C-alpha positions as CSV (number, residue, x, y, z in Angstrom):
1,M,-55.2,79.4,-115.7
2,A,-59.0,78.5,-116.1
3,R,-59.7,79.8,-112.6
4,H,-57.9,83.1,-113.4
5,R,-60.1,83.6,-116.5
6,V,-63.2,82.9,-114.5
7,M,-62.2,85.3,-111.8
8,G,-61.4,87.9,-114.4
9,L,-64.9,87.5,-115.9
10,V,-66.5,87.8,-112.5
11,S,-64.6,91.0,-112.0
12,I,-65.8,92.4,-115.4
13,L,-69.4,91.6,-114.5
14,F,-69.2,93.2,-111.1
15,T,-67.7,96.3,-112.6
16,L,-70.2,96.6,-115.4
17,L,-73.3,95.7,-113.4
18,F,-72.7,97.7,-110.3
19,C,-70.0,100.4,-110.8
20,T,-72.1,102.6,-113.1
21,S,-73.5,106.1,-113.2
22,A,-77.1,107.2,-112.9
23,P,-79.8,105.4,-114.9
24,A,-79.5,106.2,-118.6
25,Q,-82.8,107.7,-119.6
26,T,-81.0,110.8,-120.6
27,P,-77.3,110.3,-121.3
28,Q,-75.3,111.7,-118.4
29,P,-72.3,114.0,-118.9
30,Q,-69.5,111.5,-119.6
31,P,-65.7,111.8,-119.6
32,T,-64.2,113.2,-122.8
33,I,-61.9,110.1,-123.0
34,T,-62.8,106.5,-122.4
35,A,-60.2,103.7,-122.4
36,F,-61.1,100.1,-123.0
37,V,-58.1,98.2,-121.6
38,S,-57.2,94.5,-121.8
39,V,-59.9,93.8,-124.4
40,N,-59.8,91.4,-127.3
41,V,-60.8,93.4,-130.4
42,L,-62.8,92.3,-133.5
43,P,-61.9,95.2,-135.8
44,M,-64.1,93.7,-138.5
45,D,-61.8,94.9,-141.3
46,S,-60.9,91.3,-141.8
47,D,-61.5,87.9,-140.1
48,R,-59.2,88.4,-137.1
49,V,-59.1,89.1,-133.4
50,L,-56.5,91.4,-131.8
51,S,-55.7,90.2,-128.2
52,G,-54.9,92.4,-125.3
53,Q,-55.7,95.8,-126.8
54,T,-56.4,99.2,-125.5
55,V,-59.0,101.2,-127.4
56,L,-59.2,105.0,-126.8
57,V,-62.4,106.9,-127.5
58,E,-62.4,110.7,-127.6
59,N,-65.3,113.0,-128.4
60,G,-67.5,110.2,-129.7
61,K,-64.9,108.6,-132.0
62,I,-62.2,105.9,-131.8
63,S,-58.9,107.7,-131.6
64,A,-56.3,105.0,-131.1
65,I,-55.9,101.2,-130.8
66,G,-52.9,99.3,-129.6
67,P,-51.5,96.8,-127.1
68,K,-49.4,99.3,-125.2
69,L,-51.2,102.6,-125.4
70,A,-50.8,105.0,-122.5
71,V,-54.1,105.7,-120.8
72,P,-54.7,109.5,-120.1
73,K,-55.1,110.3,-116.4
74,N,-58.5,111.8,-116.8
75,A,-59.9,108.8,-118.8
76,R,-62.7,106.6,-117.7
77,V,-61.3,103.1,-117.7
78,I,-63.4,100.0,-118.7
79,D,-61.3,96.9,-118.0
80,G,-61.8,93.8,-120.0
81,H,-59.5,91.8,-117.8
82,S,-58.1,90.0,-121.0
83,S,-61.3,87.9,-121.3
84,A,-63.9,90.3,-122.8
85,F,-64.4,91.0,-126.5
86,L,-65.0,94.4,-128.1
87,S,-66.8,94.4,-131.5
88,P,-68.5,97.1,-133.6
89,G,-72.1,98.0,-132.7
90,L,-74.7,96.2,-134.8
91,A,-76.9,97.7,-137.5
92,D,-80.5,97.0,-138.6
93,M,-80.8,98.5,-142.0
94,H,-84.5,97.9,-142.5
95,T,-86.7,99.0,-139.7
96,H,-90.1,100.7,-139.3
97,A,-89.6,101.5,-135.6
98,D,-90.3,105.1,-135.0
99,T,-90.6,105.7,-131.3
100,A,-88.1,106.7,-128.6
101,D,-88.9,103.5,-126.7
102,D,-88.2,101.4,-129.8
103,M,-84.8,103.1,-130.1
104,K,-84.0,102.1,-126.5
105,L,-84.8,98.5,-127.4
106,Y,-82.3,98.6,-130.2
107,L,-79.6,100.1,-127.9
108,A,-80.3,97.5,-125.2
109,N,-79.6,94.8,-127.9
110,G,-76.3,96.3,-129.0
111,V,-77.8,97.9,-132.2
112,T,-76.1,101.3,-132.7
113,S,-77.2,102.1,-136.2
114,V,-80.6,101.8,-137.9
115,L,-82.1,102.7,-141.2
116,N,-85.8,103.6,-141.0
117,M,-87.3,102.4,-144.3
118,G,-90.4,104.6,-144.5
119,E,-93.3,106.4,-143.0
120,A,-91.8,107.4,-139.7
121,S,-93.9,110.1,-138.1
122,Y,-92.7,113.7,-138.6
123,G,-92.4,114.0,-134.8
124,F,-89.9,111.2,-134.9
125,M,-88.0,112.7,-137.8
126,A,-88.0,116.3,-136.5
127,Q,-87.6,115.7,-132.8
128,V,-86.7,112.2,-131.7
129,R,-84.1,111.5,-134.4
130,P,-82.1,114.7,-133.9
131,A,-82.0,114.2,-130.1
132,I,-80.7,110.6,-130.4
133,N,-78.2,111.4,-133.2
134,E,-76.9,114.3,-131.1
135,G,-76.5,112.0,-128.1
136,K,-79.1,113.8,-126.0
137,K,-81.3,110.7,-125.8
138,P,-80.4,107.0,-125.7
139,G,-80.6,105.1,-129.0
140,P,-78.8,104.1,-132.2
141,H,-77.8,106.5,-134.9
142,I,-80.8,106.8,-137.2
143,Y,-80.8,107.1,-141.0
144,A,-84.1,107.5,-142.8
145,S,-85.8,106.8,-146.2
146,F,-88.8,108.5,-147.6
147,L,-91.2,105.9,-149.1
148,V,-92.8,106.5,-152.5
149,D,-95.3,104.4,-154.4
150,G,-97.3,104.8,-157.6
151,S,-100.7,104.0,-156.2
152,P,-102.5,104.2,-152.8
153,R,-103.0,100.4,-152.9
154,Y,-100.7,99.7,-149.9
155,G,-101.4,103.0,-148.1
156,H,-98.2,104.7,-149.1
157,F,-97.3,108.2,-150.3
158,T,-98.1,108.3,-154.0
159,V,-96.6,110.1,-157.1
160,T,-98.1,109.7,-160.6
161,T,-95.9,111.9,-162.8
162,P,-92.2,112.5,-163.2
163,D,-92.6,116.1,-162.0
164,E,-94.2,114.9,-158.8
165,A,-91.4,112.4,-158.4
166,R,-88.6,114.9,-158.8
167,S,-90.3,117.3,-156.4
168,I,-90.6,114.6,-153.7
169,V,-86.9,113.9,-153.9
170,R,-86.1,117.6,-153.3
171,L,-88.7,117.8,-150.5
172,A,-87.3,114.6,-148.8
173,R,-83.8,116.1,-148.9
174,T,-85.0,119.4,-147.4
175,N,-86.5,117.4,-144.5
176,G,-83.4,115.4,-143.8
177,Y,-84.1,112.0,-145.4
178,E,-81.0,110.3,-146.7
179,F,-82.7,107.9,-149.1
180,I,-85.7,107.5,-151.3
181,K,-87.4,104.1,-151.0
182,V,-89.3,102.9,-154.1
183,Y,-92.3,100.6,-153.8
184,N,-94.0,98.1,-156.0
185,N,-96.5,100.1,-158.1
186,L,-94.4,103.0,-159.4
187,S,-94.6,103.6,-163.1
188,P,-91.3,103.3,-165.1
189,E,-91.3,107.0,-165.8
190,C,-91.7,107.9,-162.1
191,F,-89.1,105.4,-161.1
192,Q,-86.5,106.9,-163.5
193,A,-87.3,110.4,-162.4
194,L,-86.7,109.4,-158.8
195,V,-83.3,107.9,-159.7
196,D,-82.3,110.9,-161.9
197,E,-83.3,113.5,-159.3
198,G,-81.9,111.4,-156.5
199,R,-78.5,111.4,-158.3
200,R,-78.6,115.2,-158.7
201,Q,-79.6,115.8,-155.0
202,H,-77.3,113.1,-153.6
203,V,-80.4,111.1,-152.3
204,P,-79.8,107.5,-153.4
205,V,-82.7,105.2,-154.3
206,V,-83.2,102.0,-152.4
207,G,-86.2,99.7,-151.9
208,H,-88.4,97.1,-153.5
209,G,-88.6,95.5,-156.9
210,V,-90.9,97.7,-159.0
211,T,-93.3,95.4,-160.9
212,S,-93.4,97.5,-164.0
213,V,-89.7,97.9,-164.2
214,G,-88.0,94.8,-162.8
215,I,-85.0,94.5,-160.5
216,E,-82.5,94.1,-163.4
217,R,-83.5,97.5,-165.0
218,Q,-83.7,99.1,-161.6
219,L,-80.2,98.2,-160.6
220,D,-78.9,99.1,-164.1
221,A,-80.6,102.5,-163.7
222,G,-78.8,103.1,-160.4
223,Q,-80.9,101.8,-157.5
224,L,-78.3,101.3,-154.8
225,M,-79.8,98.7,-152.5
226,V,-82.5,96.1,-152.6
227,A,-84.6,96.1,-149.4
228,H,-85.4,92.4,-149.3
229,A,-83.6,89.5,-150.9
230,E,-87.1,88.1,-151.8
231,E,-87.6,91.0,-154.2
232,F,-85.6,89.0,-156.7
233,L,-88.4,86.3,-156.5
234,Y,-91.0,88.7,-157.6
235,T,-89.3,90.7,-160.4
236,Y,-86.3,88.5,-161.5
237,F,-86.5,84.8,-160.9
238,A,-90.1,84.0,-161.4
239,H,-92.1,87.3,-161.6
240,A,-94.4,86.0,-159.0
241,K,-96.9,88.0,-157.0
242,E,-95.9,88.8,-153.5
243,G,-96.8,85.9,-151.2
244,Q,-97.5,83.6,-154.1
245,T,-96.6,80.0,-153.3
246,D,-97.3,78.1,-156.5
247,F,-94.1,78.9,-158.4
248,A,-90.6,77.6,-158.5
249,A,-87.6,79.9,-158.8
250,D,-84.9,78.5,-160.9
251,P,-81.5,78.1,-159.1
252,A,-79.8,78.0,-162.4
253,R,-80.4,81.8,-162.7
254,I,-78.6,82.6,-159.4
255,P,-75.2,83.2,-161.0
256,A,-76.8,85.7,-163.4
257,A,-78.5,87.5,-160.6
258,I,-75.2,87.7,-158.7
259,A,-73.5,89.1,-161.8
260,L,-76.2,91.7,-162.1
261,I,-75.7,92.8,-158.5
262,Q,-72.0,92.9,-158.8
263,R,-71.8,94.9,-162.0
264,N,-73.9,97.6,-160.4
265,K,-72.0,97.4,-157.1
266,A,-75.4,97.2,-155.3
267,F,-76.2,96.1,-151.8
268,V,-78.8,93.5,-150.8
269,T,-80.7,93.2,-147.5
270,A,-80.2,89.7,-146.2
271,D,-83.5,89.4,-144.3
272,L,-83.8,85.7,-144.0
273,N,-85.3,85.7,-140.6
274,T,-88.0,88.1,-141.7
275,Y,-89.1,85.8,-144.5
276,A,-88.8,82.8,-142.2
277,T,-91.0,84.5,-139.6
278,I,-93.7,85.3,-142.3
279,A,-93.5,81.7,-143.5
280,R,-94.0,80.4,-139.9
281,Q,-97.2,82.3,-139.4
282,W,-98.6,81.9,-143.0
283,G,-102.1,80.5,-142.4
284,K,-101.4,79.7,-138.8
285,P,-103.2,82.0,-136.2
286,D,-101.8,79.9,-133.3
287,V,-98.2,80.9,-134.3
288,V,-99.1,84.6,-134.0
289,D,-100.6,83.9,-130.6
290,G,-97.3,82.3,-129.7
291,F,-95.4,85.4,-130.8
292,L,-97.5,87.5,-128.5
293,R,-96.5,85.3,-125.6
294,Q,-92.7,85.9,-126.2
295,P,-90.9,87.6,-123.3
296,E,-89.8,90.6,-125.5
297,V,-93.4,91.5,-126.2
298,R,-93.3,93.2,-122.8
299,Y,-91.3,95.9,-124.6
300,L,-93.8,96.4,-127.5
301,S,-96.4,99.1,-127.2
302,P,-100.0,98.0,-126.7
303,D,-101.1,99.3,-130.1
304,R,-98.2,97.4,-131.8
305,R,-99.4,94.2,-130.1
306,I,-102.9,94.8,-131.5
307,K,-101.4,95.4,-134.9
308,W,-99.6,92.1,-134.7
309,K,-102.8,90.3,-134.0
310,E,-104.5,92.0,-137.0
311,A,-101.6,91.8,-139.5
312,G,-103.3,89.1,-141.6
313,Y,-100.4,86.8,-142.6
314,D,-102.2,84.0,-140.7
315,T,-105.2,84.3,-143.0
316,H,-103.4,83.2,-146.1
317,K,-103.2,79.7,-147.6
318,G,-100.3,77.8,-149.0
319,D,-96.7,77.2,-147.9
320,L,-93.7,79.4,-148.3
321,G,-91.2,76.7,-147.3
322,A,-89.9,76.2,-150.8
323,N,-89.3,80.0,-151.3
324,L,-87.5,80.1,-148.0
325,E,-85.2,77.3,-148.9
326,F,-84.4,79.0,-152.2
327,L,-83.6,82.3,-150.4
328,K,-81.3,80.5,-148.1
329,R,-79.3,79.1,-151.0
330,F,-79.4,82.5,-152.8
331,T,-78.2,84.3,-149.7
332,K,-75.3,81.9,-149.2
333,D,-74.3,82.1,-152.8
334,M,-74.4,85.9,-152.8
335,S,-72.2,86.0,-149.6
336,D,-69.7,83.5,-151.0
337,A,-69.5,85.6,-154.2
338,G,-68.7,88.7,-152.2
339,V,-72.1,90.5,-152.8
340,P,-72.3,93.2,-150.1
341,L,-75.1,91.9,-147.8
342,I,-76.6,94.0,-145.0
343,T,-78.9,92.9,-142.2
344,G,-82.4,94.2,-141.9
345,T,-85.5,92.9,-140.1
346,D,-88.7,95.0,-141.0
347,A,-89.4,95.2,-137.3
348,P,-91.8,95.8,-135.7
349,T,-94.4,95.8,-138.5
350,I,-94.4,92.0,-138.9
351,P,-95.7,89.8,-136.1
352,G,-92.8,88.1,-134.3
353,L,-90.2,90.8,-135.1
354,A,-89.4,92.9,-132.1
355,P,-86.9,95.8,-132.5
356,G,-83.4,94.7,-131.6
357,Y,-84.2,91.1,-130.7
358,S,-85.1,90.3,-134.4
359,L,-81.6,91.4,-135.5
360,H,-80.0,88.7,-133.4
361,D,-82.5,86.2,-134.9
362,D,-81.4,87.4,-138.4
363,L,-77.8,86.7,-137.5
364,H,-78.8,83.2,-136.4
365,A,-80.7,82.7,-139.6
366,L,-77.7,83.7,-141.7
367,E,-75.4,81.3,-139.9
368,D,-78.0,78.6,-140.2
369,A,-78.1,79.2,-144.0
370,G,-74.4,78.4,-144.2
371,L,-72.7,81.8,-143.8
372,T,-69.7,81.9,-141.6
373,R,-70.0,83.9,-138.4
374,Y,-67.6,86.5,-139.8
375,Q,-69.8,86.8,-143.0
376,A,-73.0,87.1,-140.9
377,L,-71.4,89.7,-138.5
378,S,-70.0,91.7,-141.4
379,A,-73.5,92.1,-142.7
380,A,-74.5,93.7,-139.4
381,T,-71.4,95.9,-138.9
382,R,-68.8,96.6,-141.7
383,T,-71.1,96.4,-144.7
384,P,-73.8,98.8,-143.4
385,G,-71.0,101.2,-142.8
386,E,-69.8,100.8,-146.4
387,L,-73.4,101.4,-147.6
388,I,-73.6,104.7,-145.7
389,R,-70.1,105.8,-146.8
390,R,-71.0,105.1,-150.5
391,S,-74.3,106.9,-150.1
392,L,-73.5,110.0,-148.0
393,P,-70.3,111.9,-148.7
394,G,-68.8,113.1,-145.5
395,A,-70.8,110.8,-143.3
396,E,-69.2,109.5,-140.1
397,P,-67.6,106.1,-140.7
398,F,-68.9,103.2,-138.6
399,G,-69.0,99.5,-138.6
400,T,-65.3,98.8,-137.9
401,I,-63.1,99.4,-134.9
402,T,-60.6,101.6,-136.5
403,P,-59.3,105.1,-135.7
404,G,-61.7,107.8,-136.9
405,S,-64.8,105.6,-136.8
406,R,-67.8,106.5,-134.7
407,A,-67.5,104.9,-131.2
408,D,-70.3,102.4,-131.6
409,L,-69.2,99.3,-129.7
410,V,-70.4,96.2,-128.0
411,L,-68.5,94.5,-125.1
412,S,-69.3,90.8,-124.8
413,A,-68.2,87.9,-122.5
414,K,-67.3,85.6,-125.4
415,N,-65.9,85.9,-128.9
416,P,-68.8,86.5,-131.3
417,L,-66.9,84.7,-134.0
418,D,-67.2,81.6,-131.8
419,D,-70.7,82.2,-130.6
420,L,-72.9,85.0,-132.1
421,S,-75.4,84.6,-129.3
422,T,-73.0,86.2,-126.9
423,L,-74.1,89.5,-128.5
424,R,-77.7,89.0,-127.2
425,K,-76.5,89.8,-123.6
426,P,-73.9,92.6,-123.9
427,L,-71.8,93.5,-121.0
428,G,-72.1,97.0,-122.2
429,V,-72.8,99.1,-125.3
430,M,-71.2,102.4,-126.4
431,A,-73.2,104.6,-128.8
432,K,-71.3,107.5,-130.3
433,G,-69.1,107.6,-127.2
434,N,-71.9,107.3,-124.6
435,W,-71.3,104.3,-122.5
436,Y,-74.2,102.1,-121.2
437,A,-73.2,99.3,-118.8
438,A,-75.4,96.2,-118.5
439,V,-77.3,97.7,-115.6
440,D,-78.1,100.8,-117.6
441,L,-79.4,98.8,-120.5
442,Q,-81.6,96.7,-118.2
443,S,-82.9,100.0,-116.7
444,L,-84.0,101.1,-120.1
445,L,-85.9,97.8,-120.7
446,D,-87.5,97.9,-117.2
447,D,-88.8,101.4,-117.7
448,I,-90.4,100.5,-121.0
449,A,-92.1,97.4,-119.6
450,R,-93.3,99.3,-116.6
451,K,-94.9,102.1,-118.7
452,Y,-96.7,99.6,-121.0
453,D,-97.8,97.4,-118.1
454,Q,-99.4,100.4,-116.4
455,A,-101.1,101.4,-119.7
456,I,-102.6,98.0,-120.1
457,A,-103.5,97.4,-116.4
458,P,-103.3,100.7,-114.5
459,R,-103.1,100.5,-110.8
């Protein structure tokens, strides 16, 4: 029996690695129907695995699932040989990546949905994003936030009056942004104007804790999502300054914070790896140098590598370890209480966080904090889909393997609920019905690395 399973896996790998179409720089015309046969499905509607299933995909959506479905004669067949596992594509709901190459990195890592959280270039928004979302270029489905602050301190777009705030919401909607992201230095009046106009225009407010308002008043006013779990440190638990290390958050207040989130049905970004990565390099230049030697840095543009070196986290003093331990406890307590958590990484703006790769590191950090694998994987699949459905009436459903959902899928050699790391090496990824076998994904990575290598050291 064991030999049969091994031979089955070898057959899968041979099929996926060698029996593929042309390299996937531009998605090739693909069959209208794809059938995944003899796969073990993680629907992610609950903690379960459906063995020996057939999953039919038609016109970019999942059309049927069952153990004995008839496979249409004209369908492309991807055979799981009873040993491969099919799970929903992953989601990074806090990224600042805004290049076509970064989107390929996400796809190669099984990430099929991203939320850009601010300041993407207009070229990306007007040209790259539509091409990817329409399936003309490889990458995850892209949602976007327009970032608004109340001062130029952090270099962000600034509004200073409620009229300006309301105008920005309308302008963002006209230009295709799905969310408004609020930042630290907004005035209470401008924050409220953004929320009110966002409600009228169906552009929800997400983002940071606003210092002059506080996260409790923000959520009560209607902010839908908190962009970092650590925002509660700065404007709820201790009212500390960002990066401050000489304070102690009170764990006794965690139940009240959870009650606040739940009464407002808000979402929280569980970005434990992001904060842990900042903590690792806090005051330690040698750690940043180590990040720049990681293998995945080959896929970062040369200018991004320079920005990592100049980011400045390594110039600070103090220790963020106590904050990190508190956030681990807070995140686990939120998860156990049923708070809807979503994964997000802040890649690639923070040294050590490469697009796609850092999402897997975040899953590992969530498991390390005590979340079950199902809880961690839900934060990267099902719950991001719930956020989008709540936010955008009529949006395509995603994040579960159910009929009618967008066909965003990852095929893996092992059960992710036994070992989340299996998702780091997908046997193949489907994005909105476009199939990329392992060899196609590697081709995307190789082309990126080749381009950047030649830019750094031209022949």
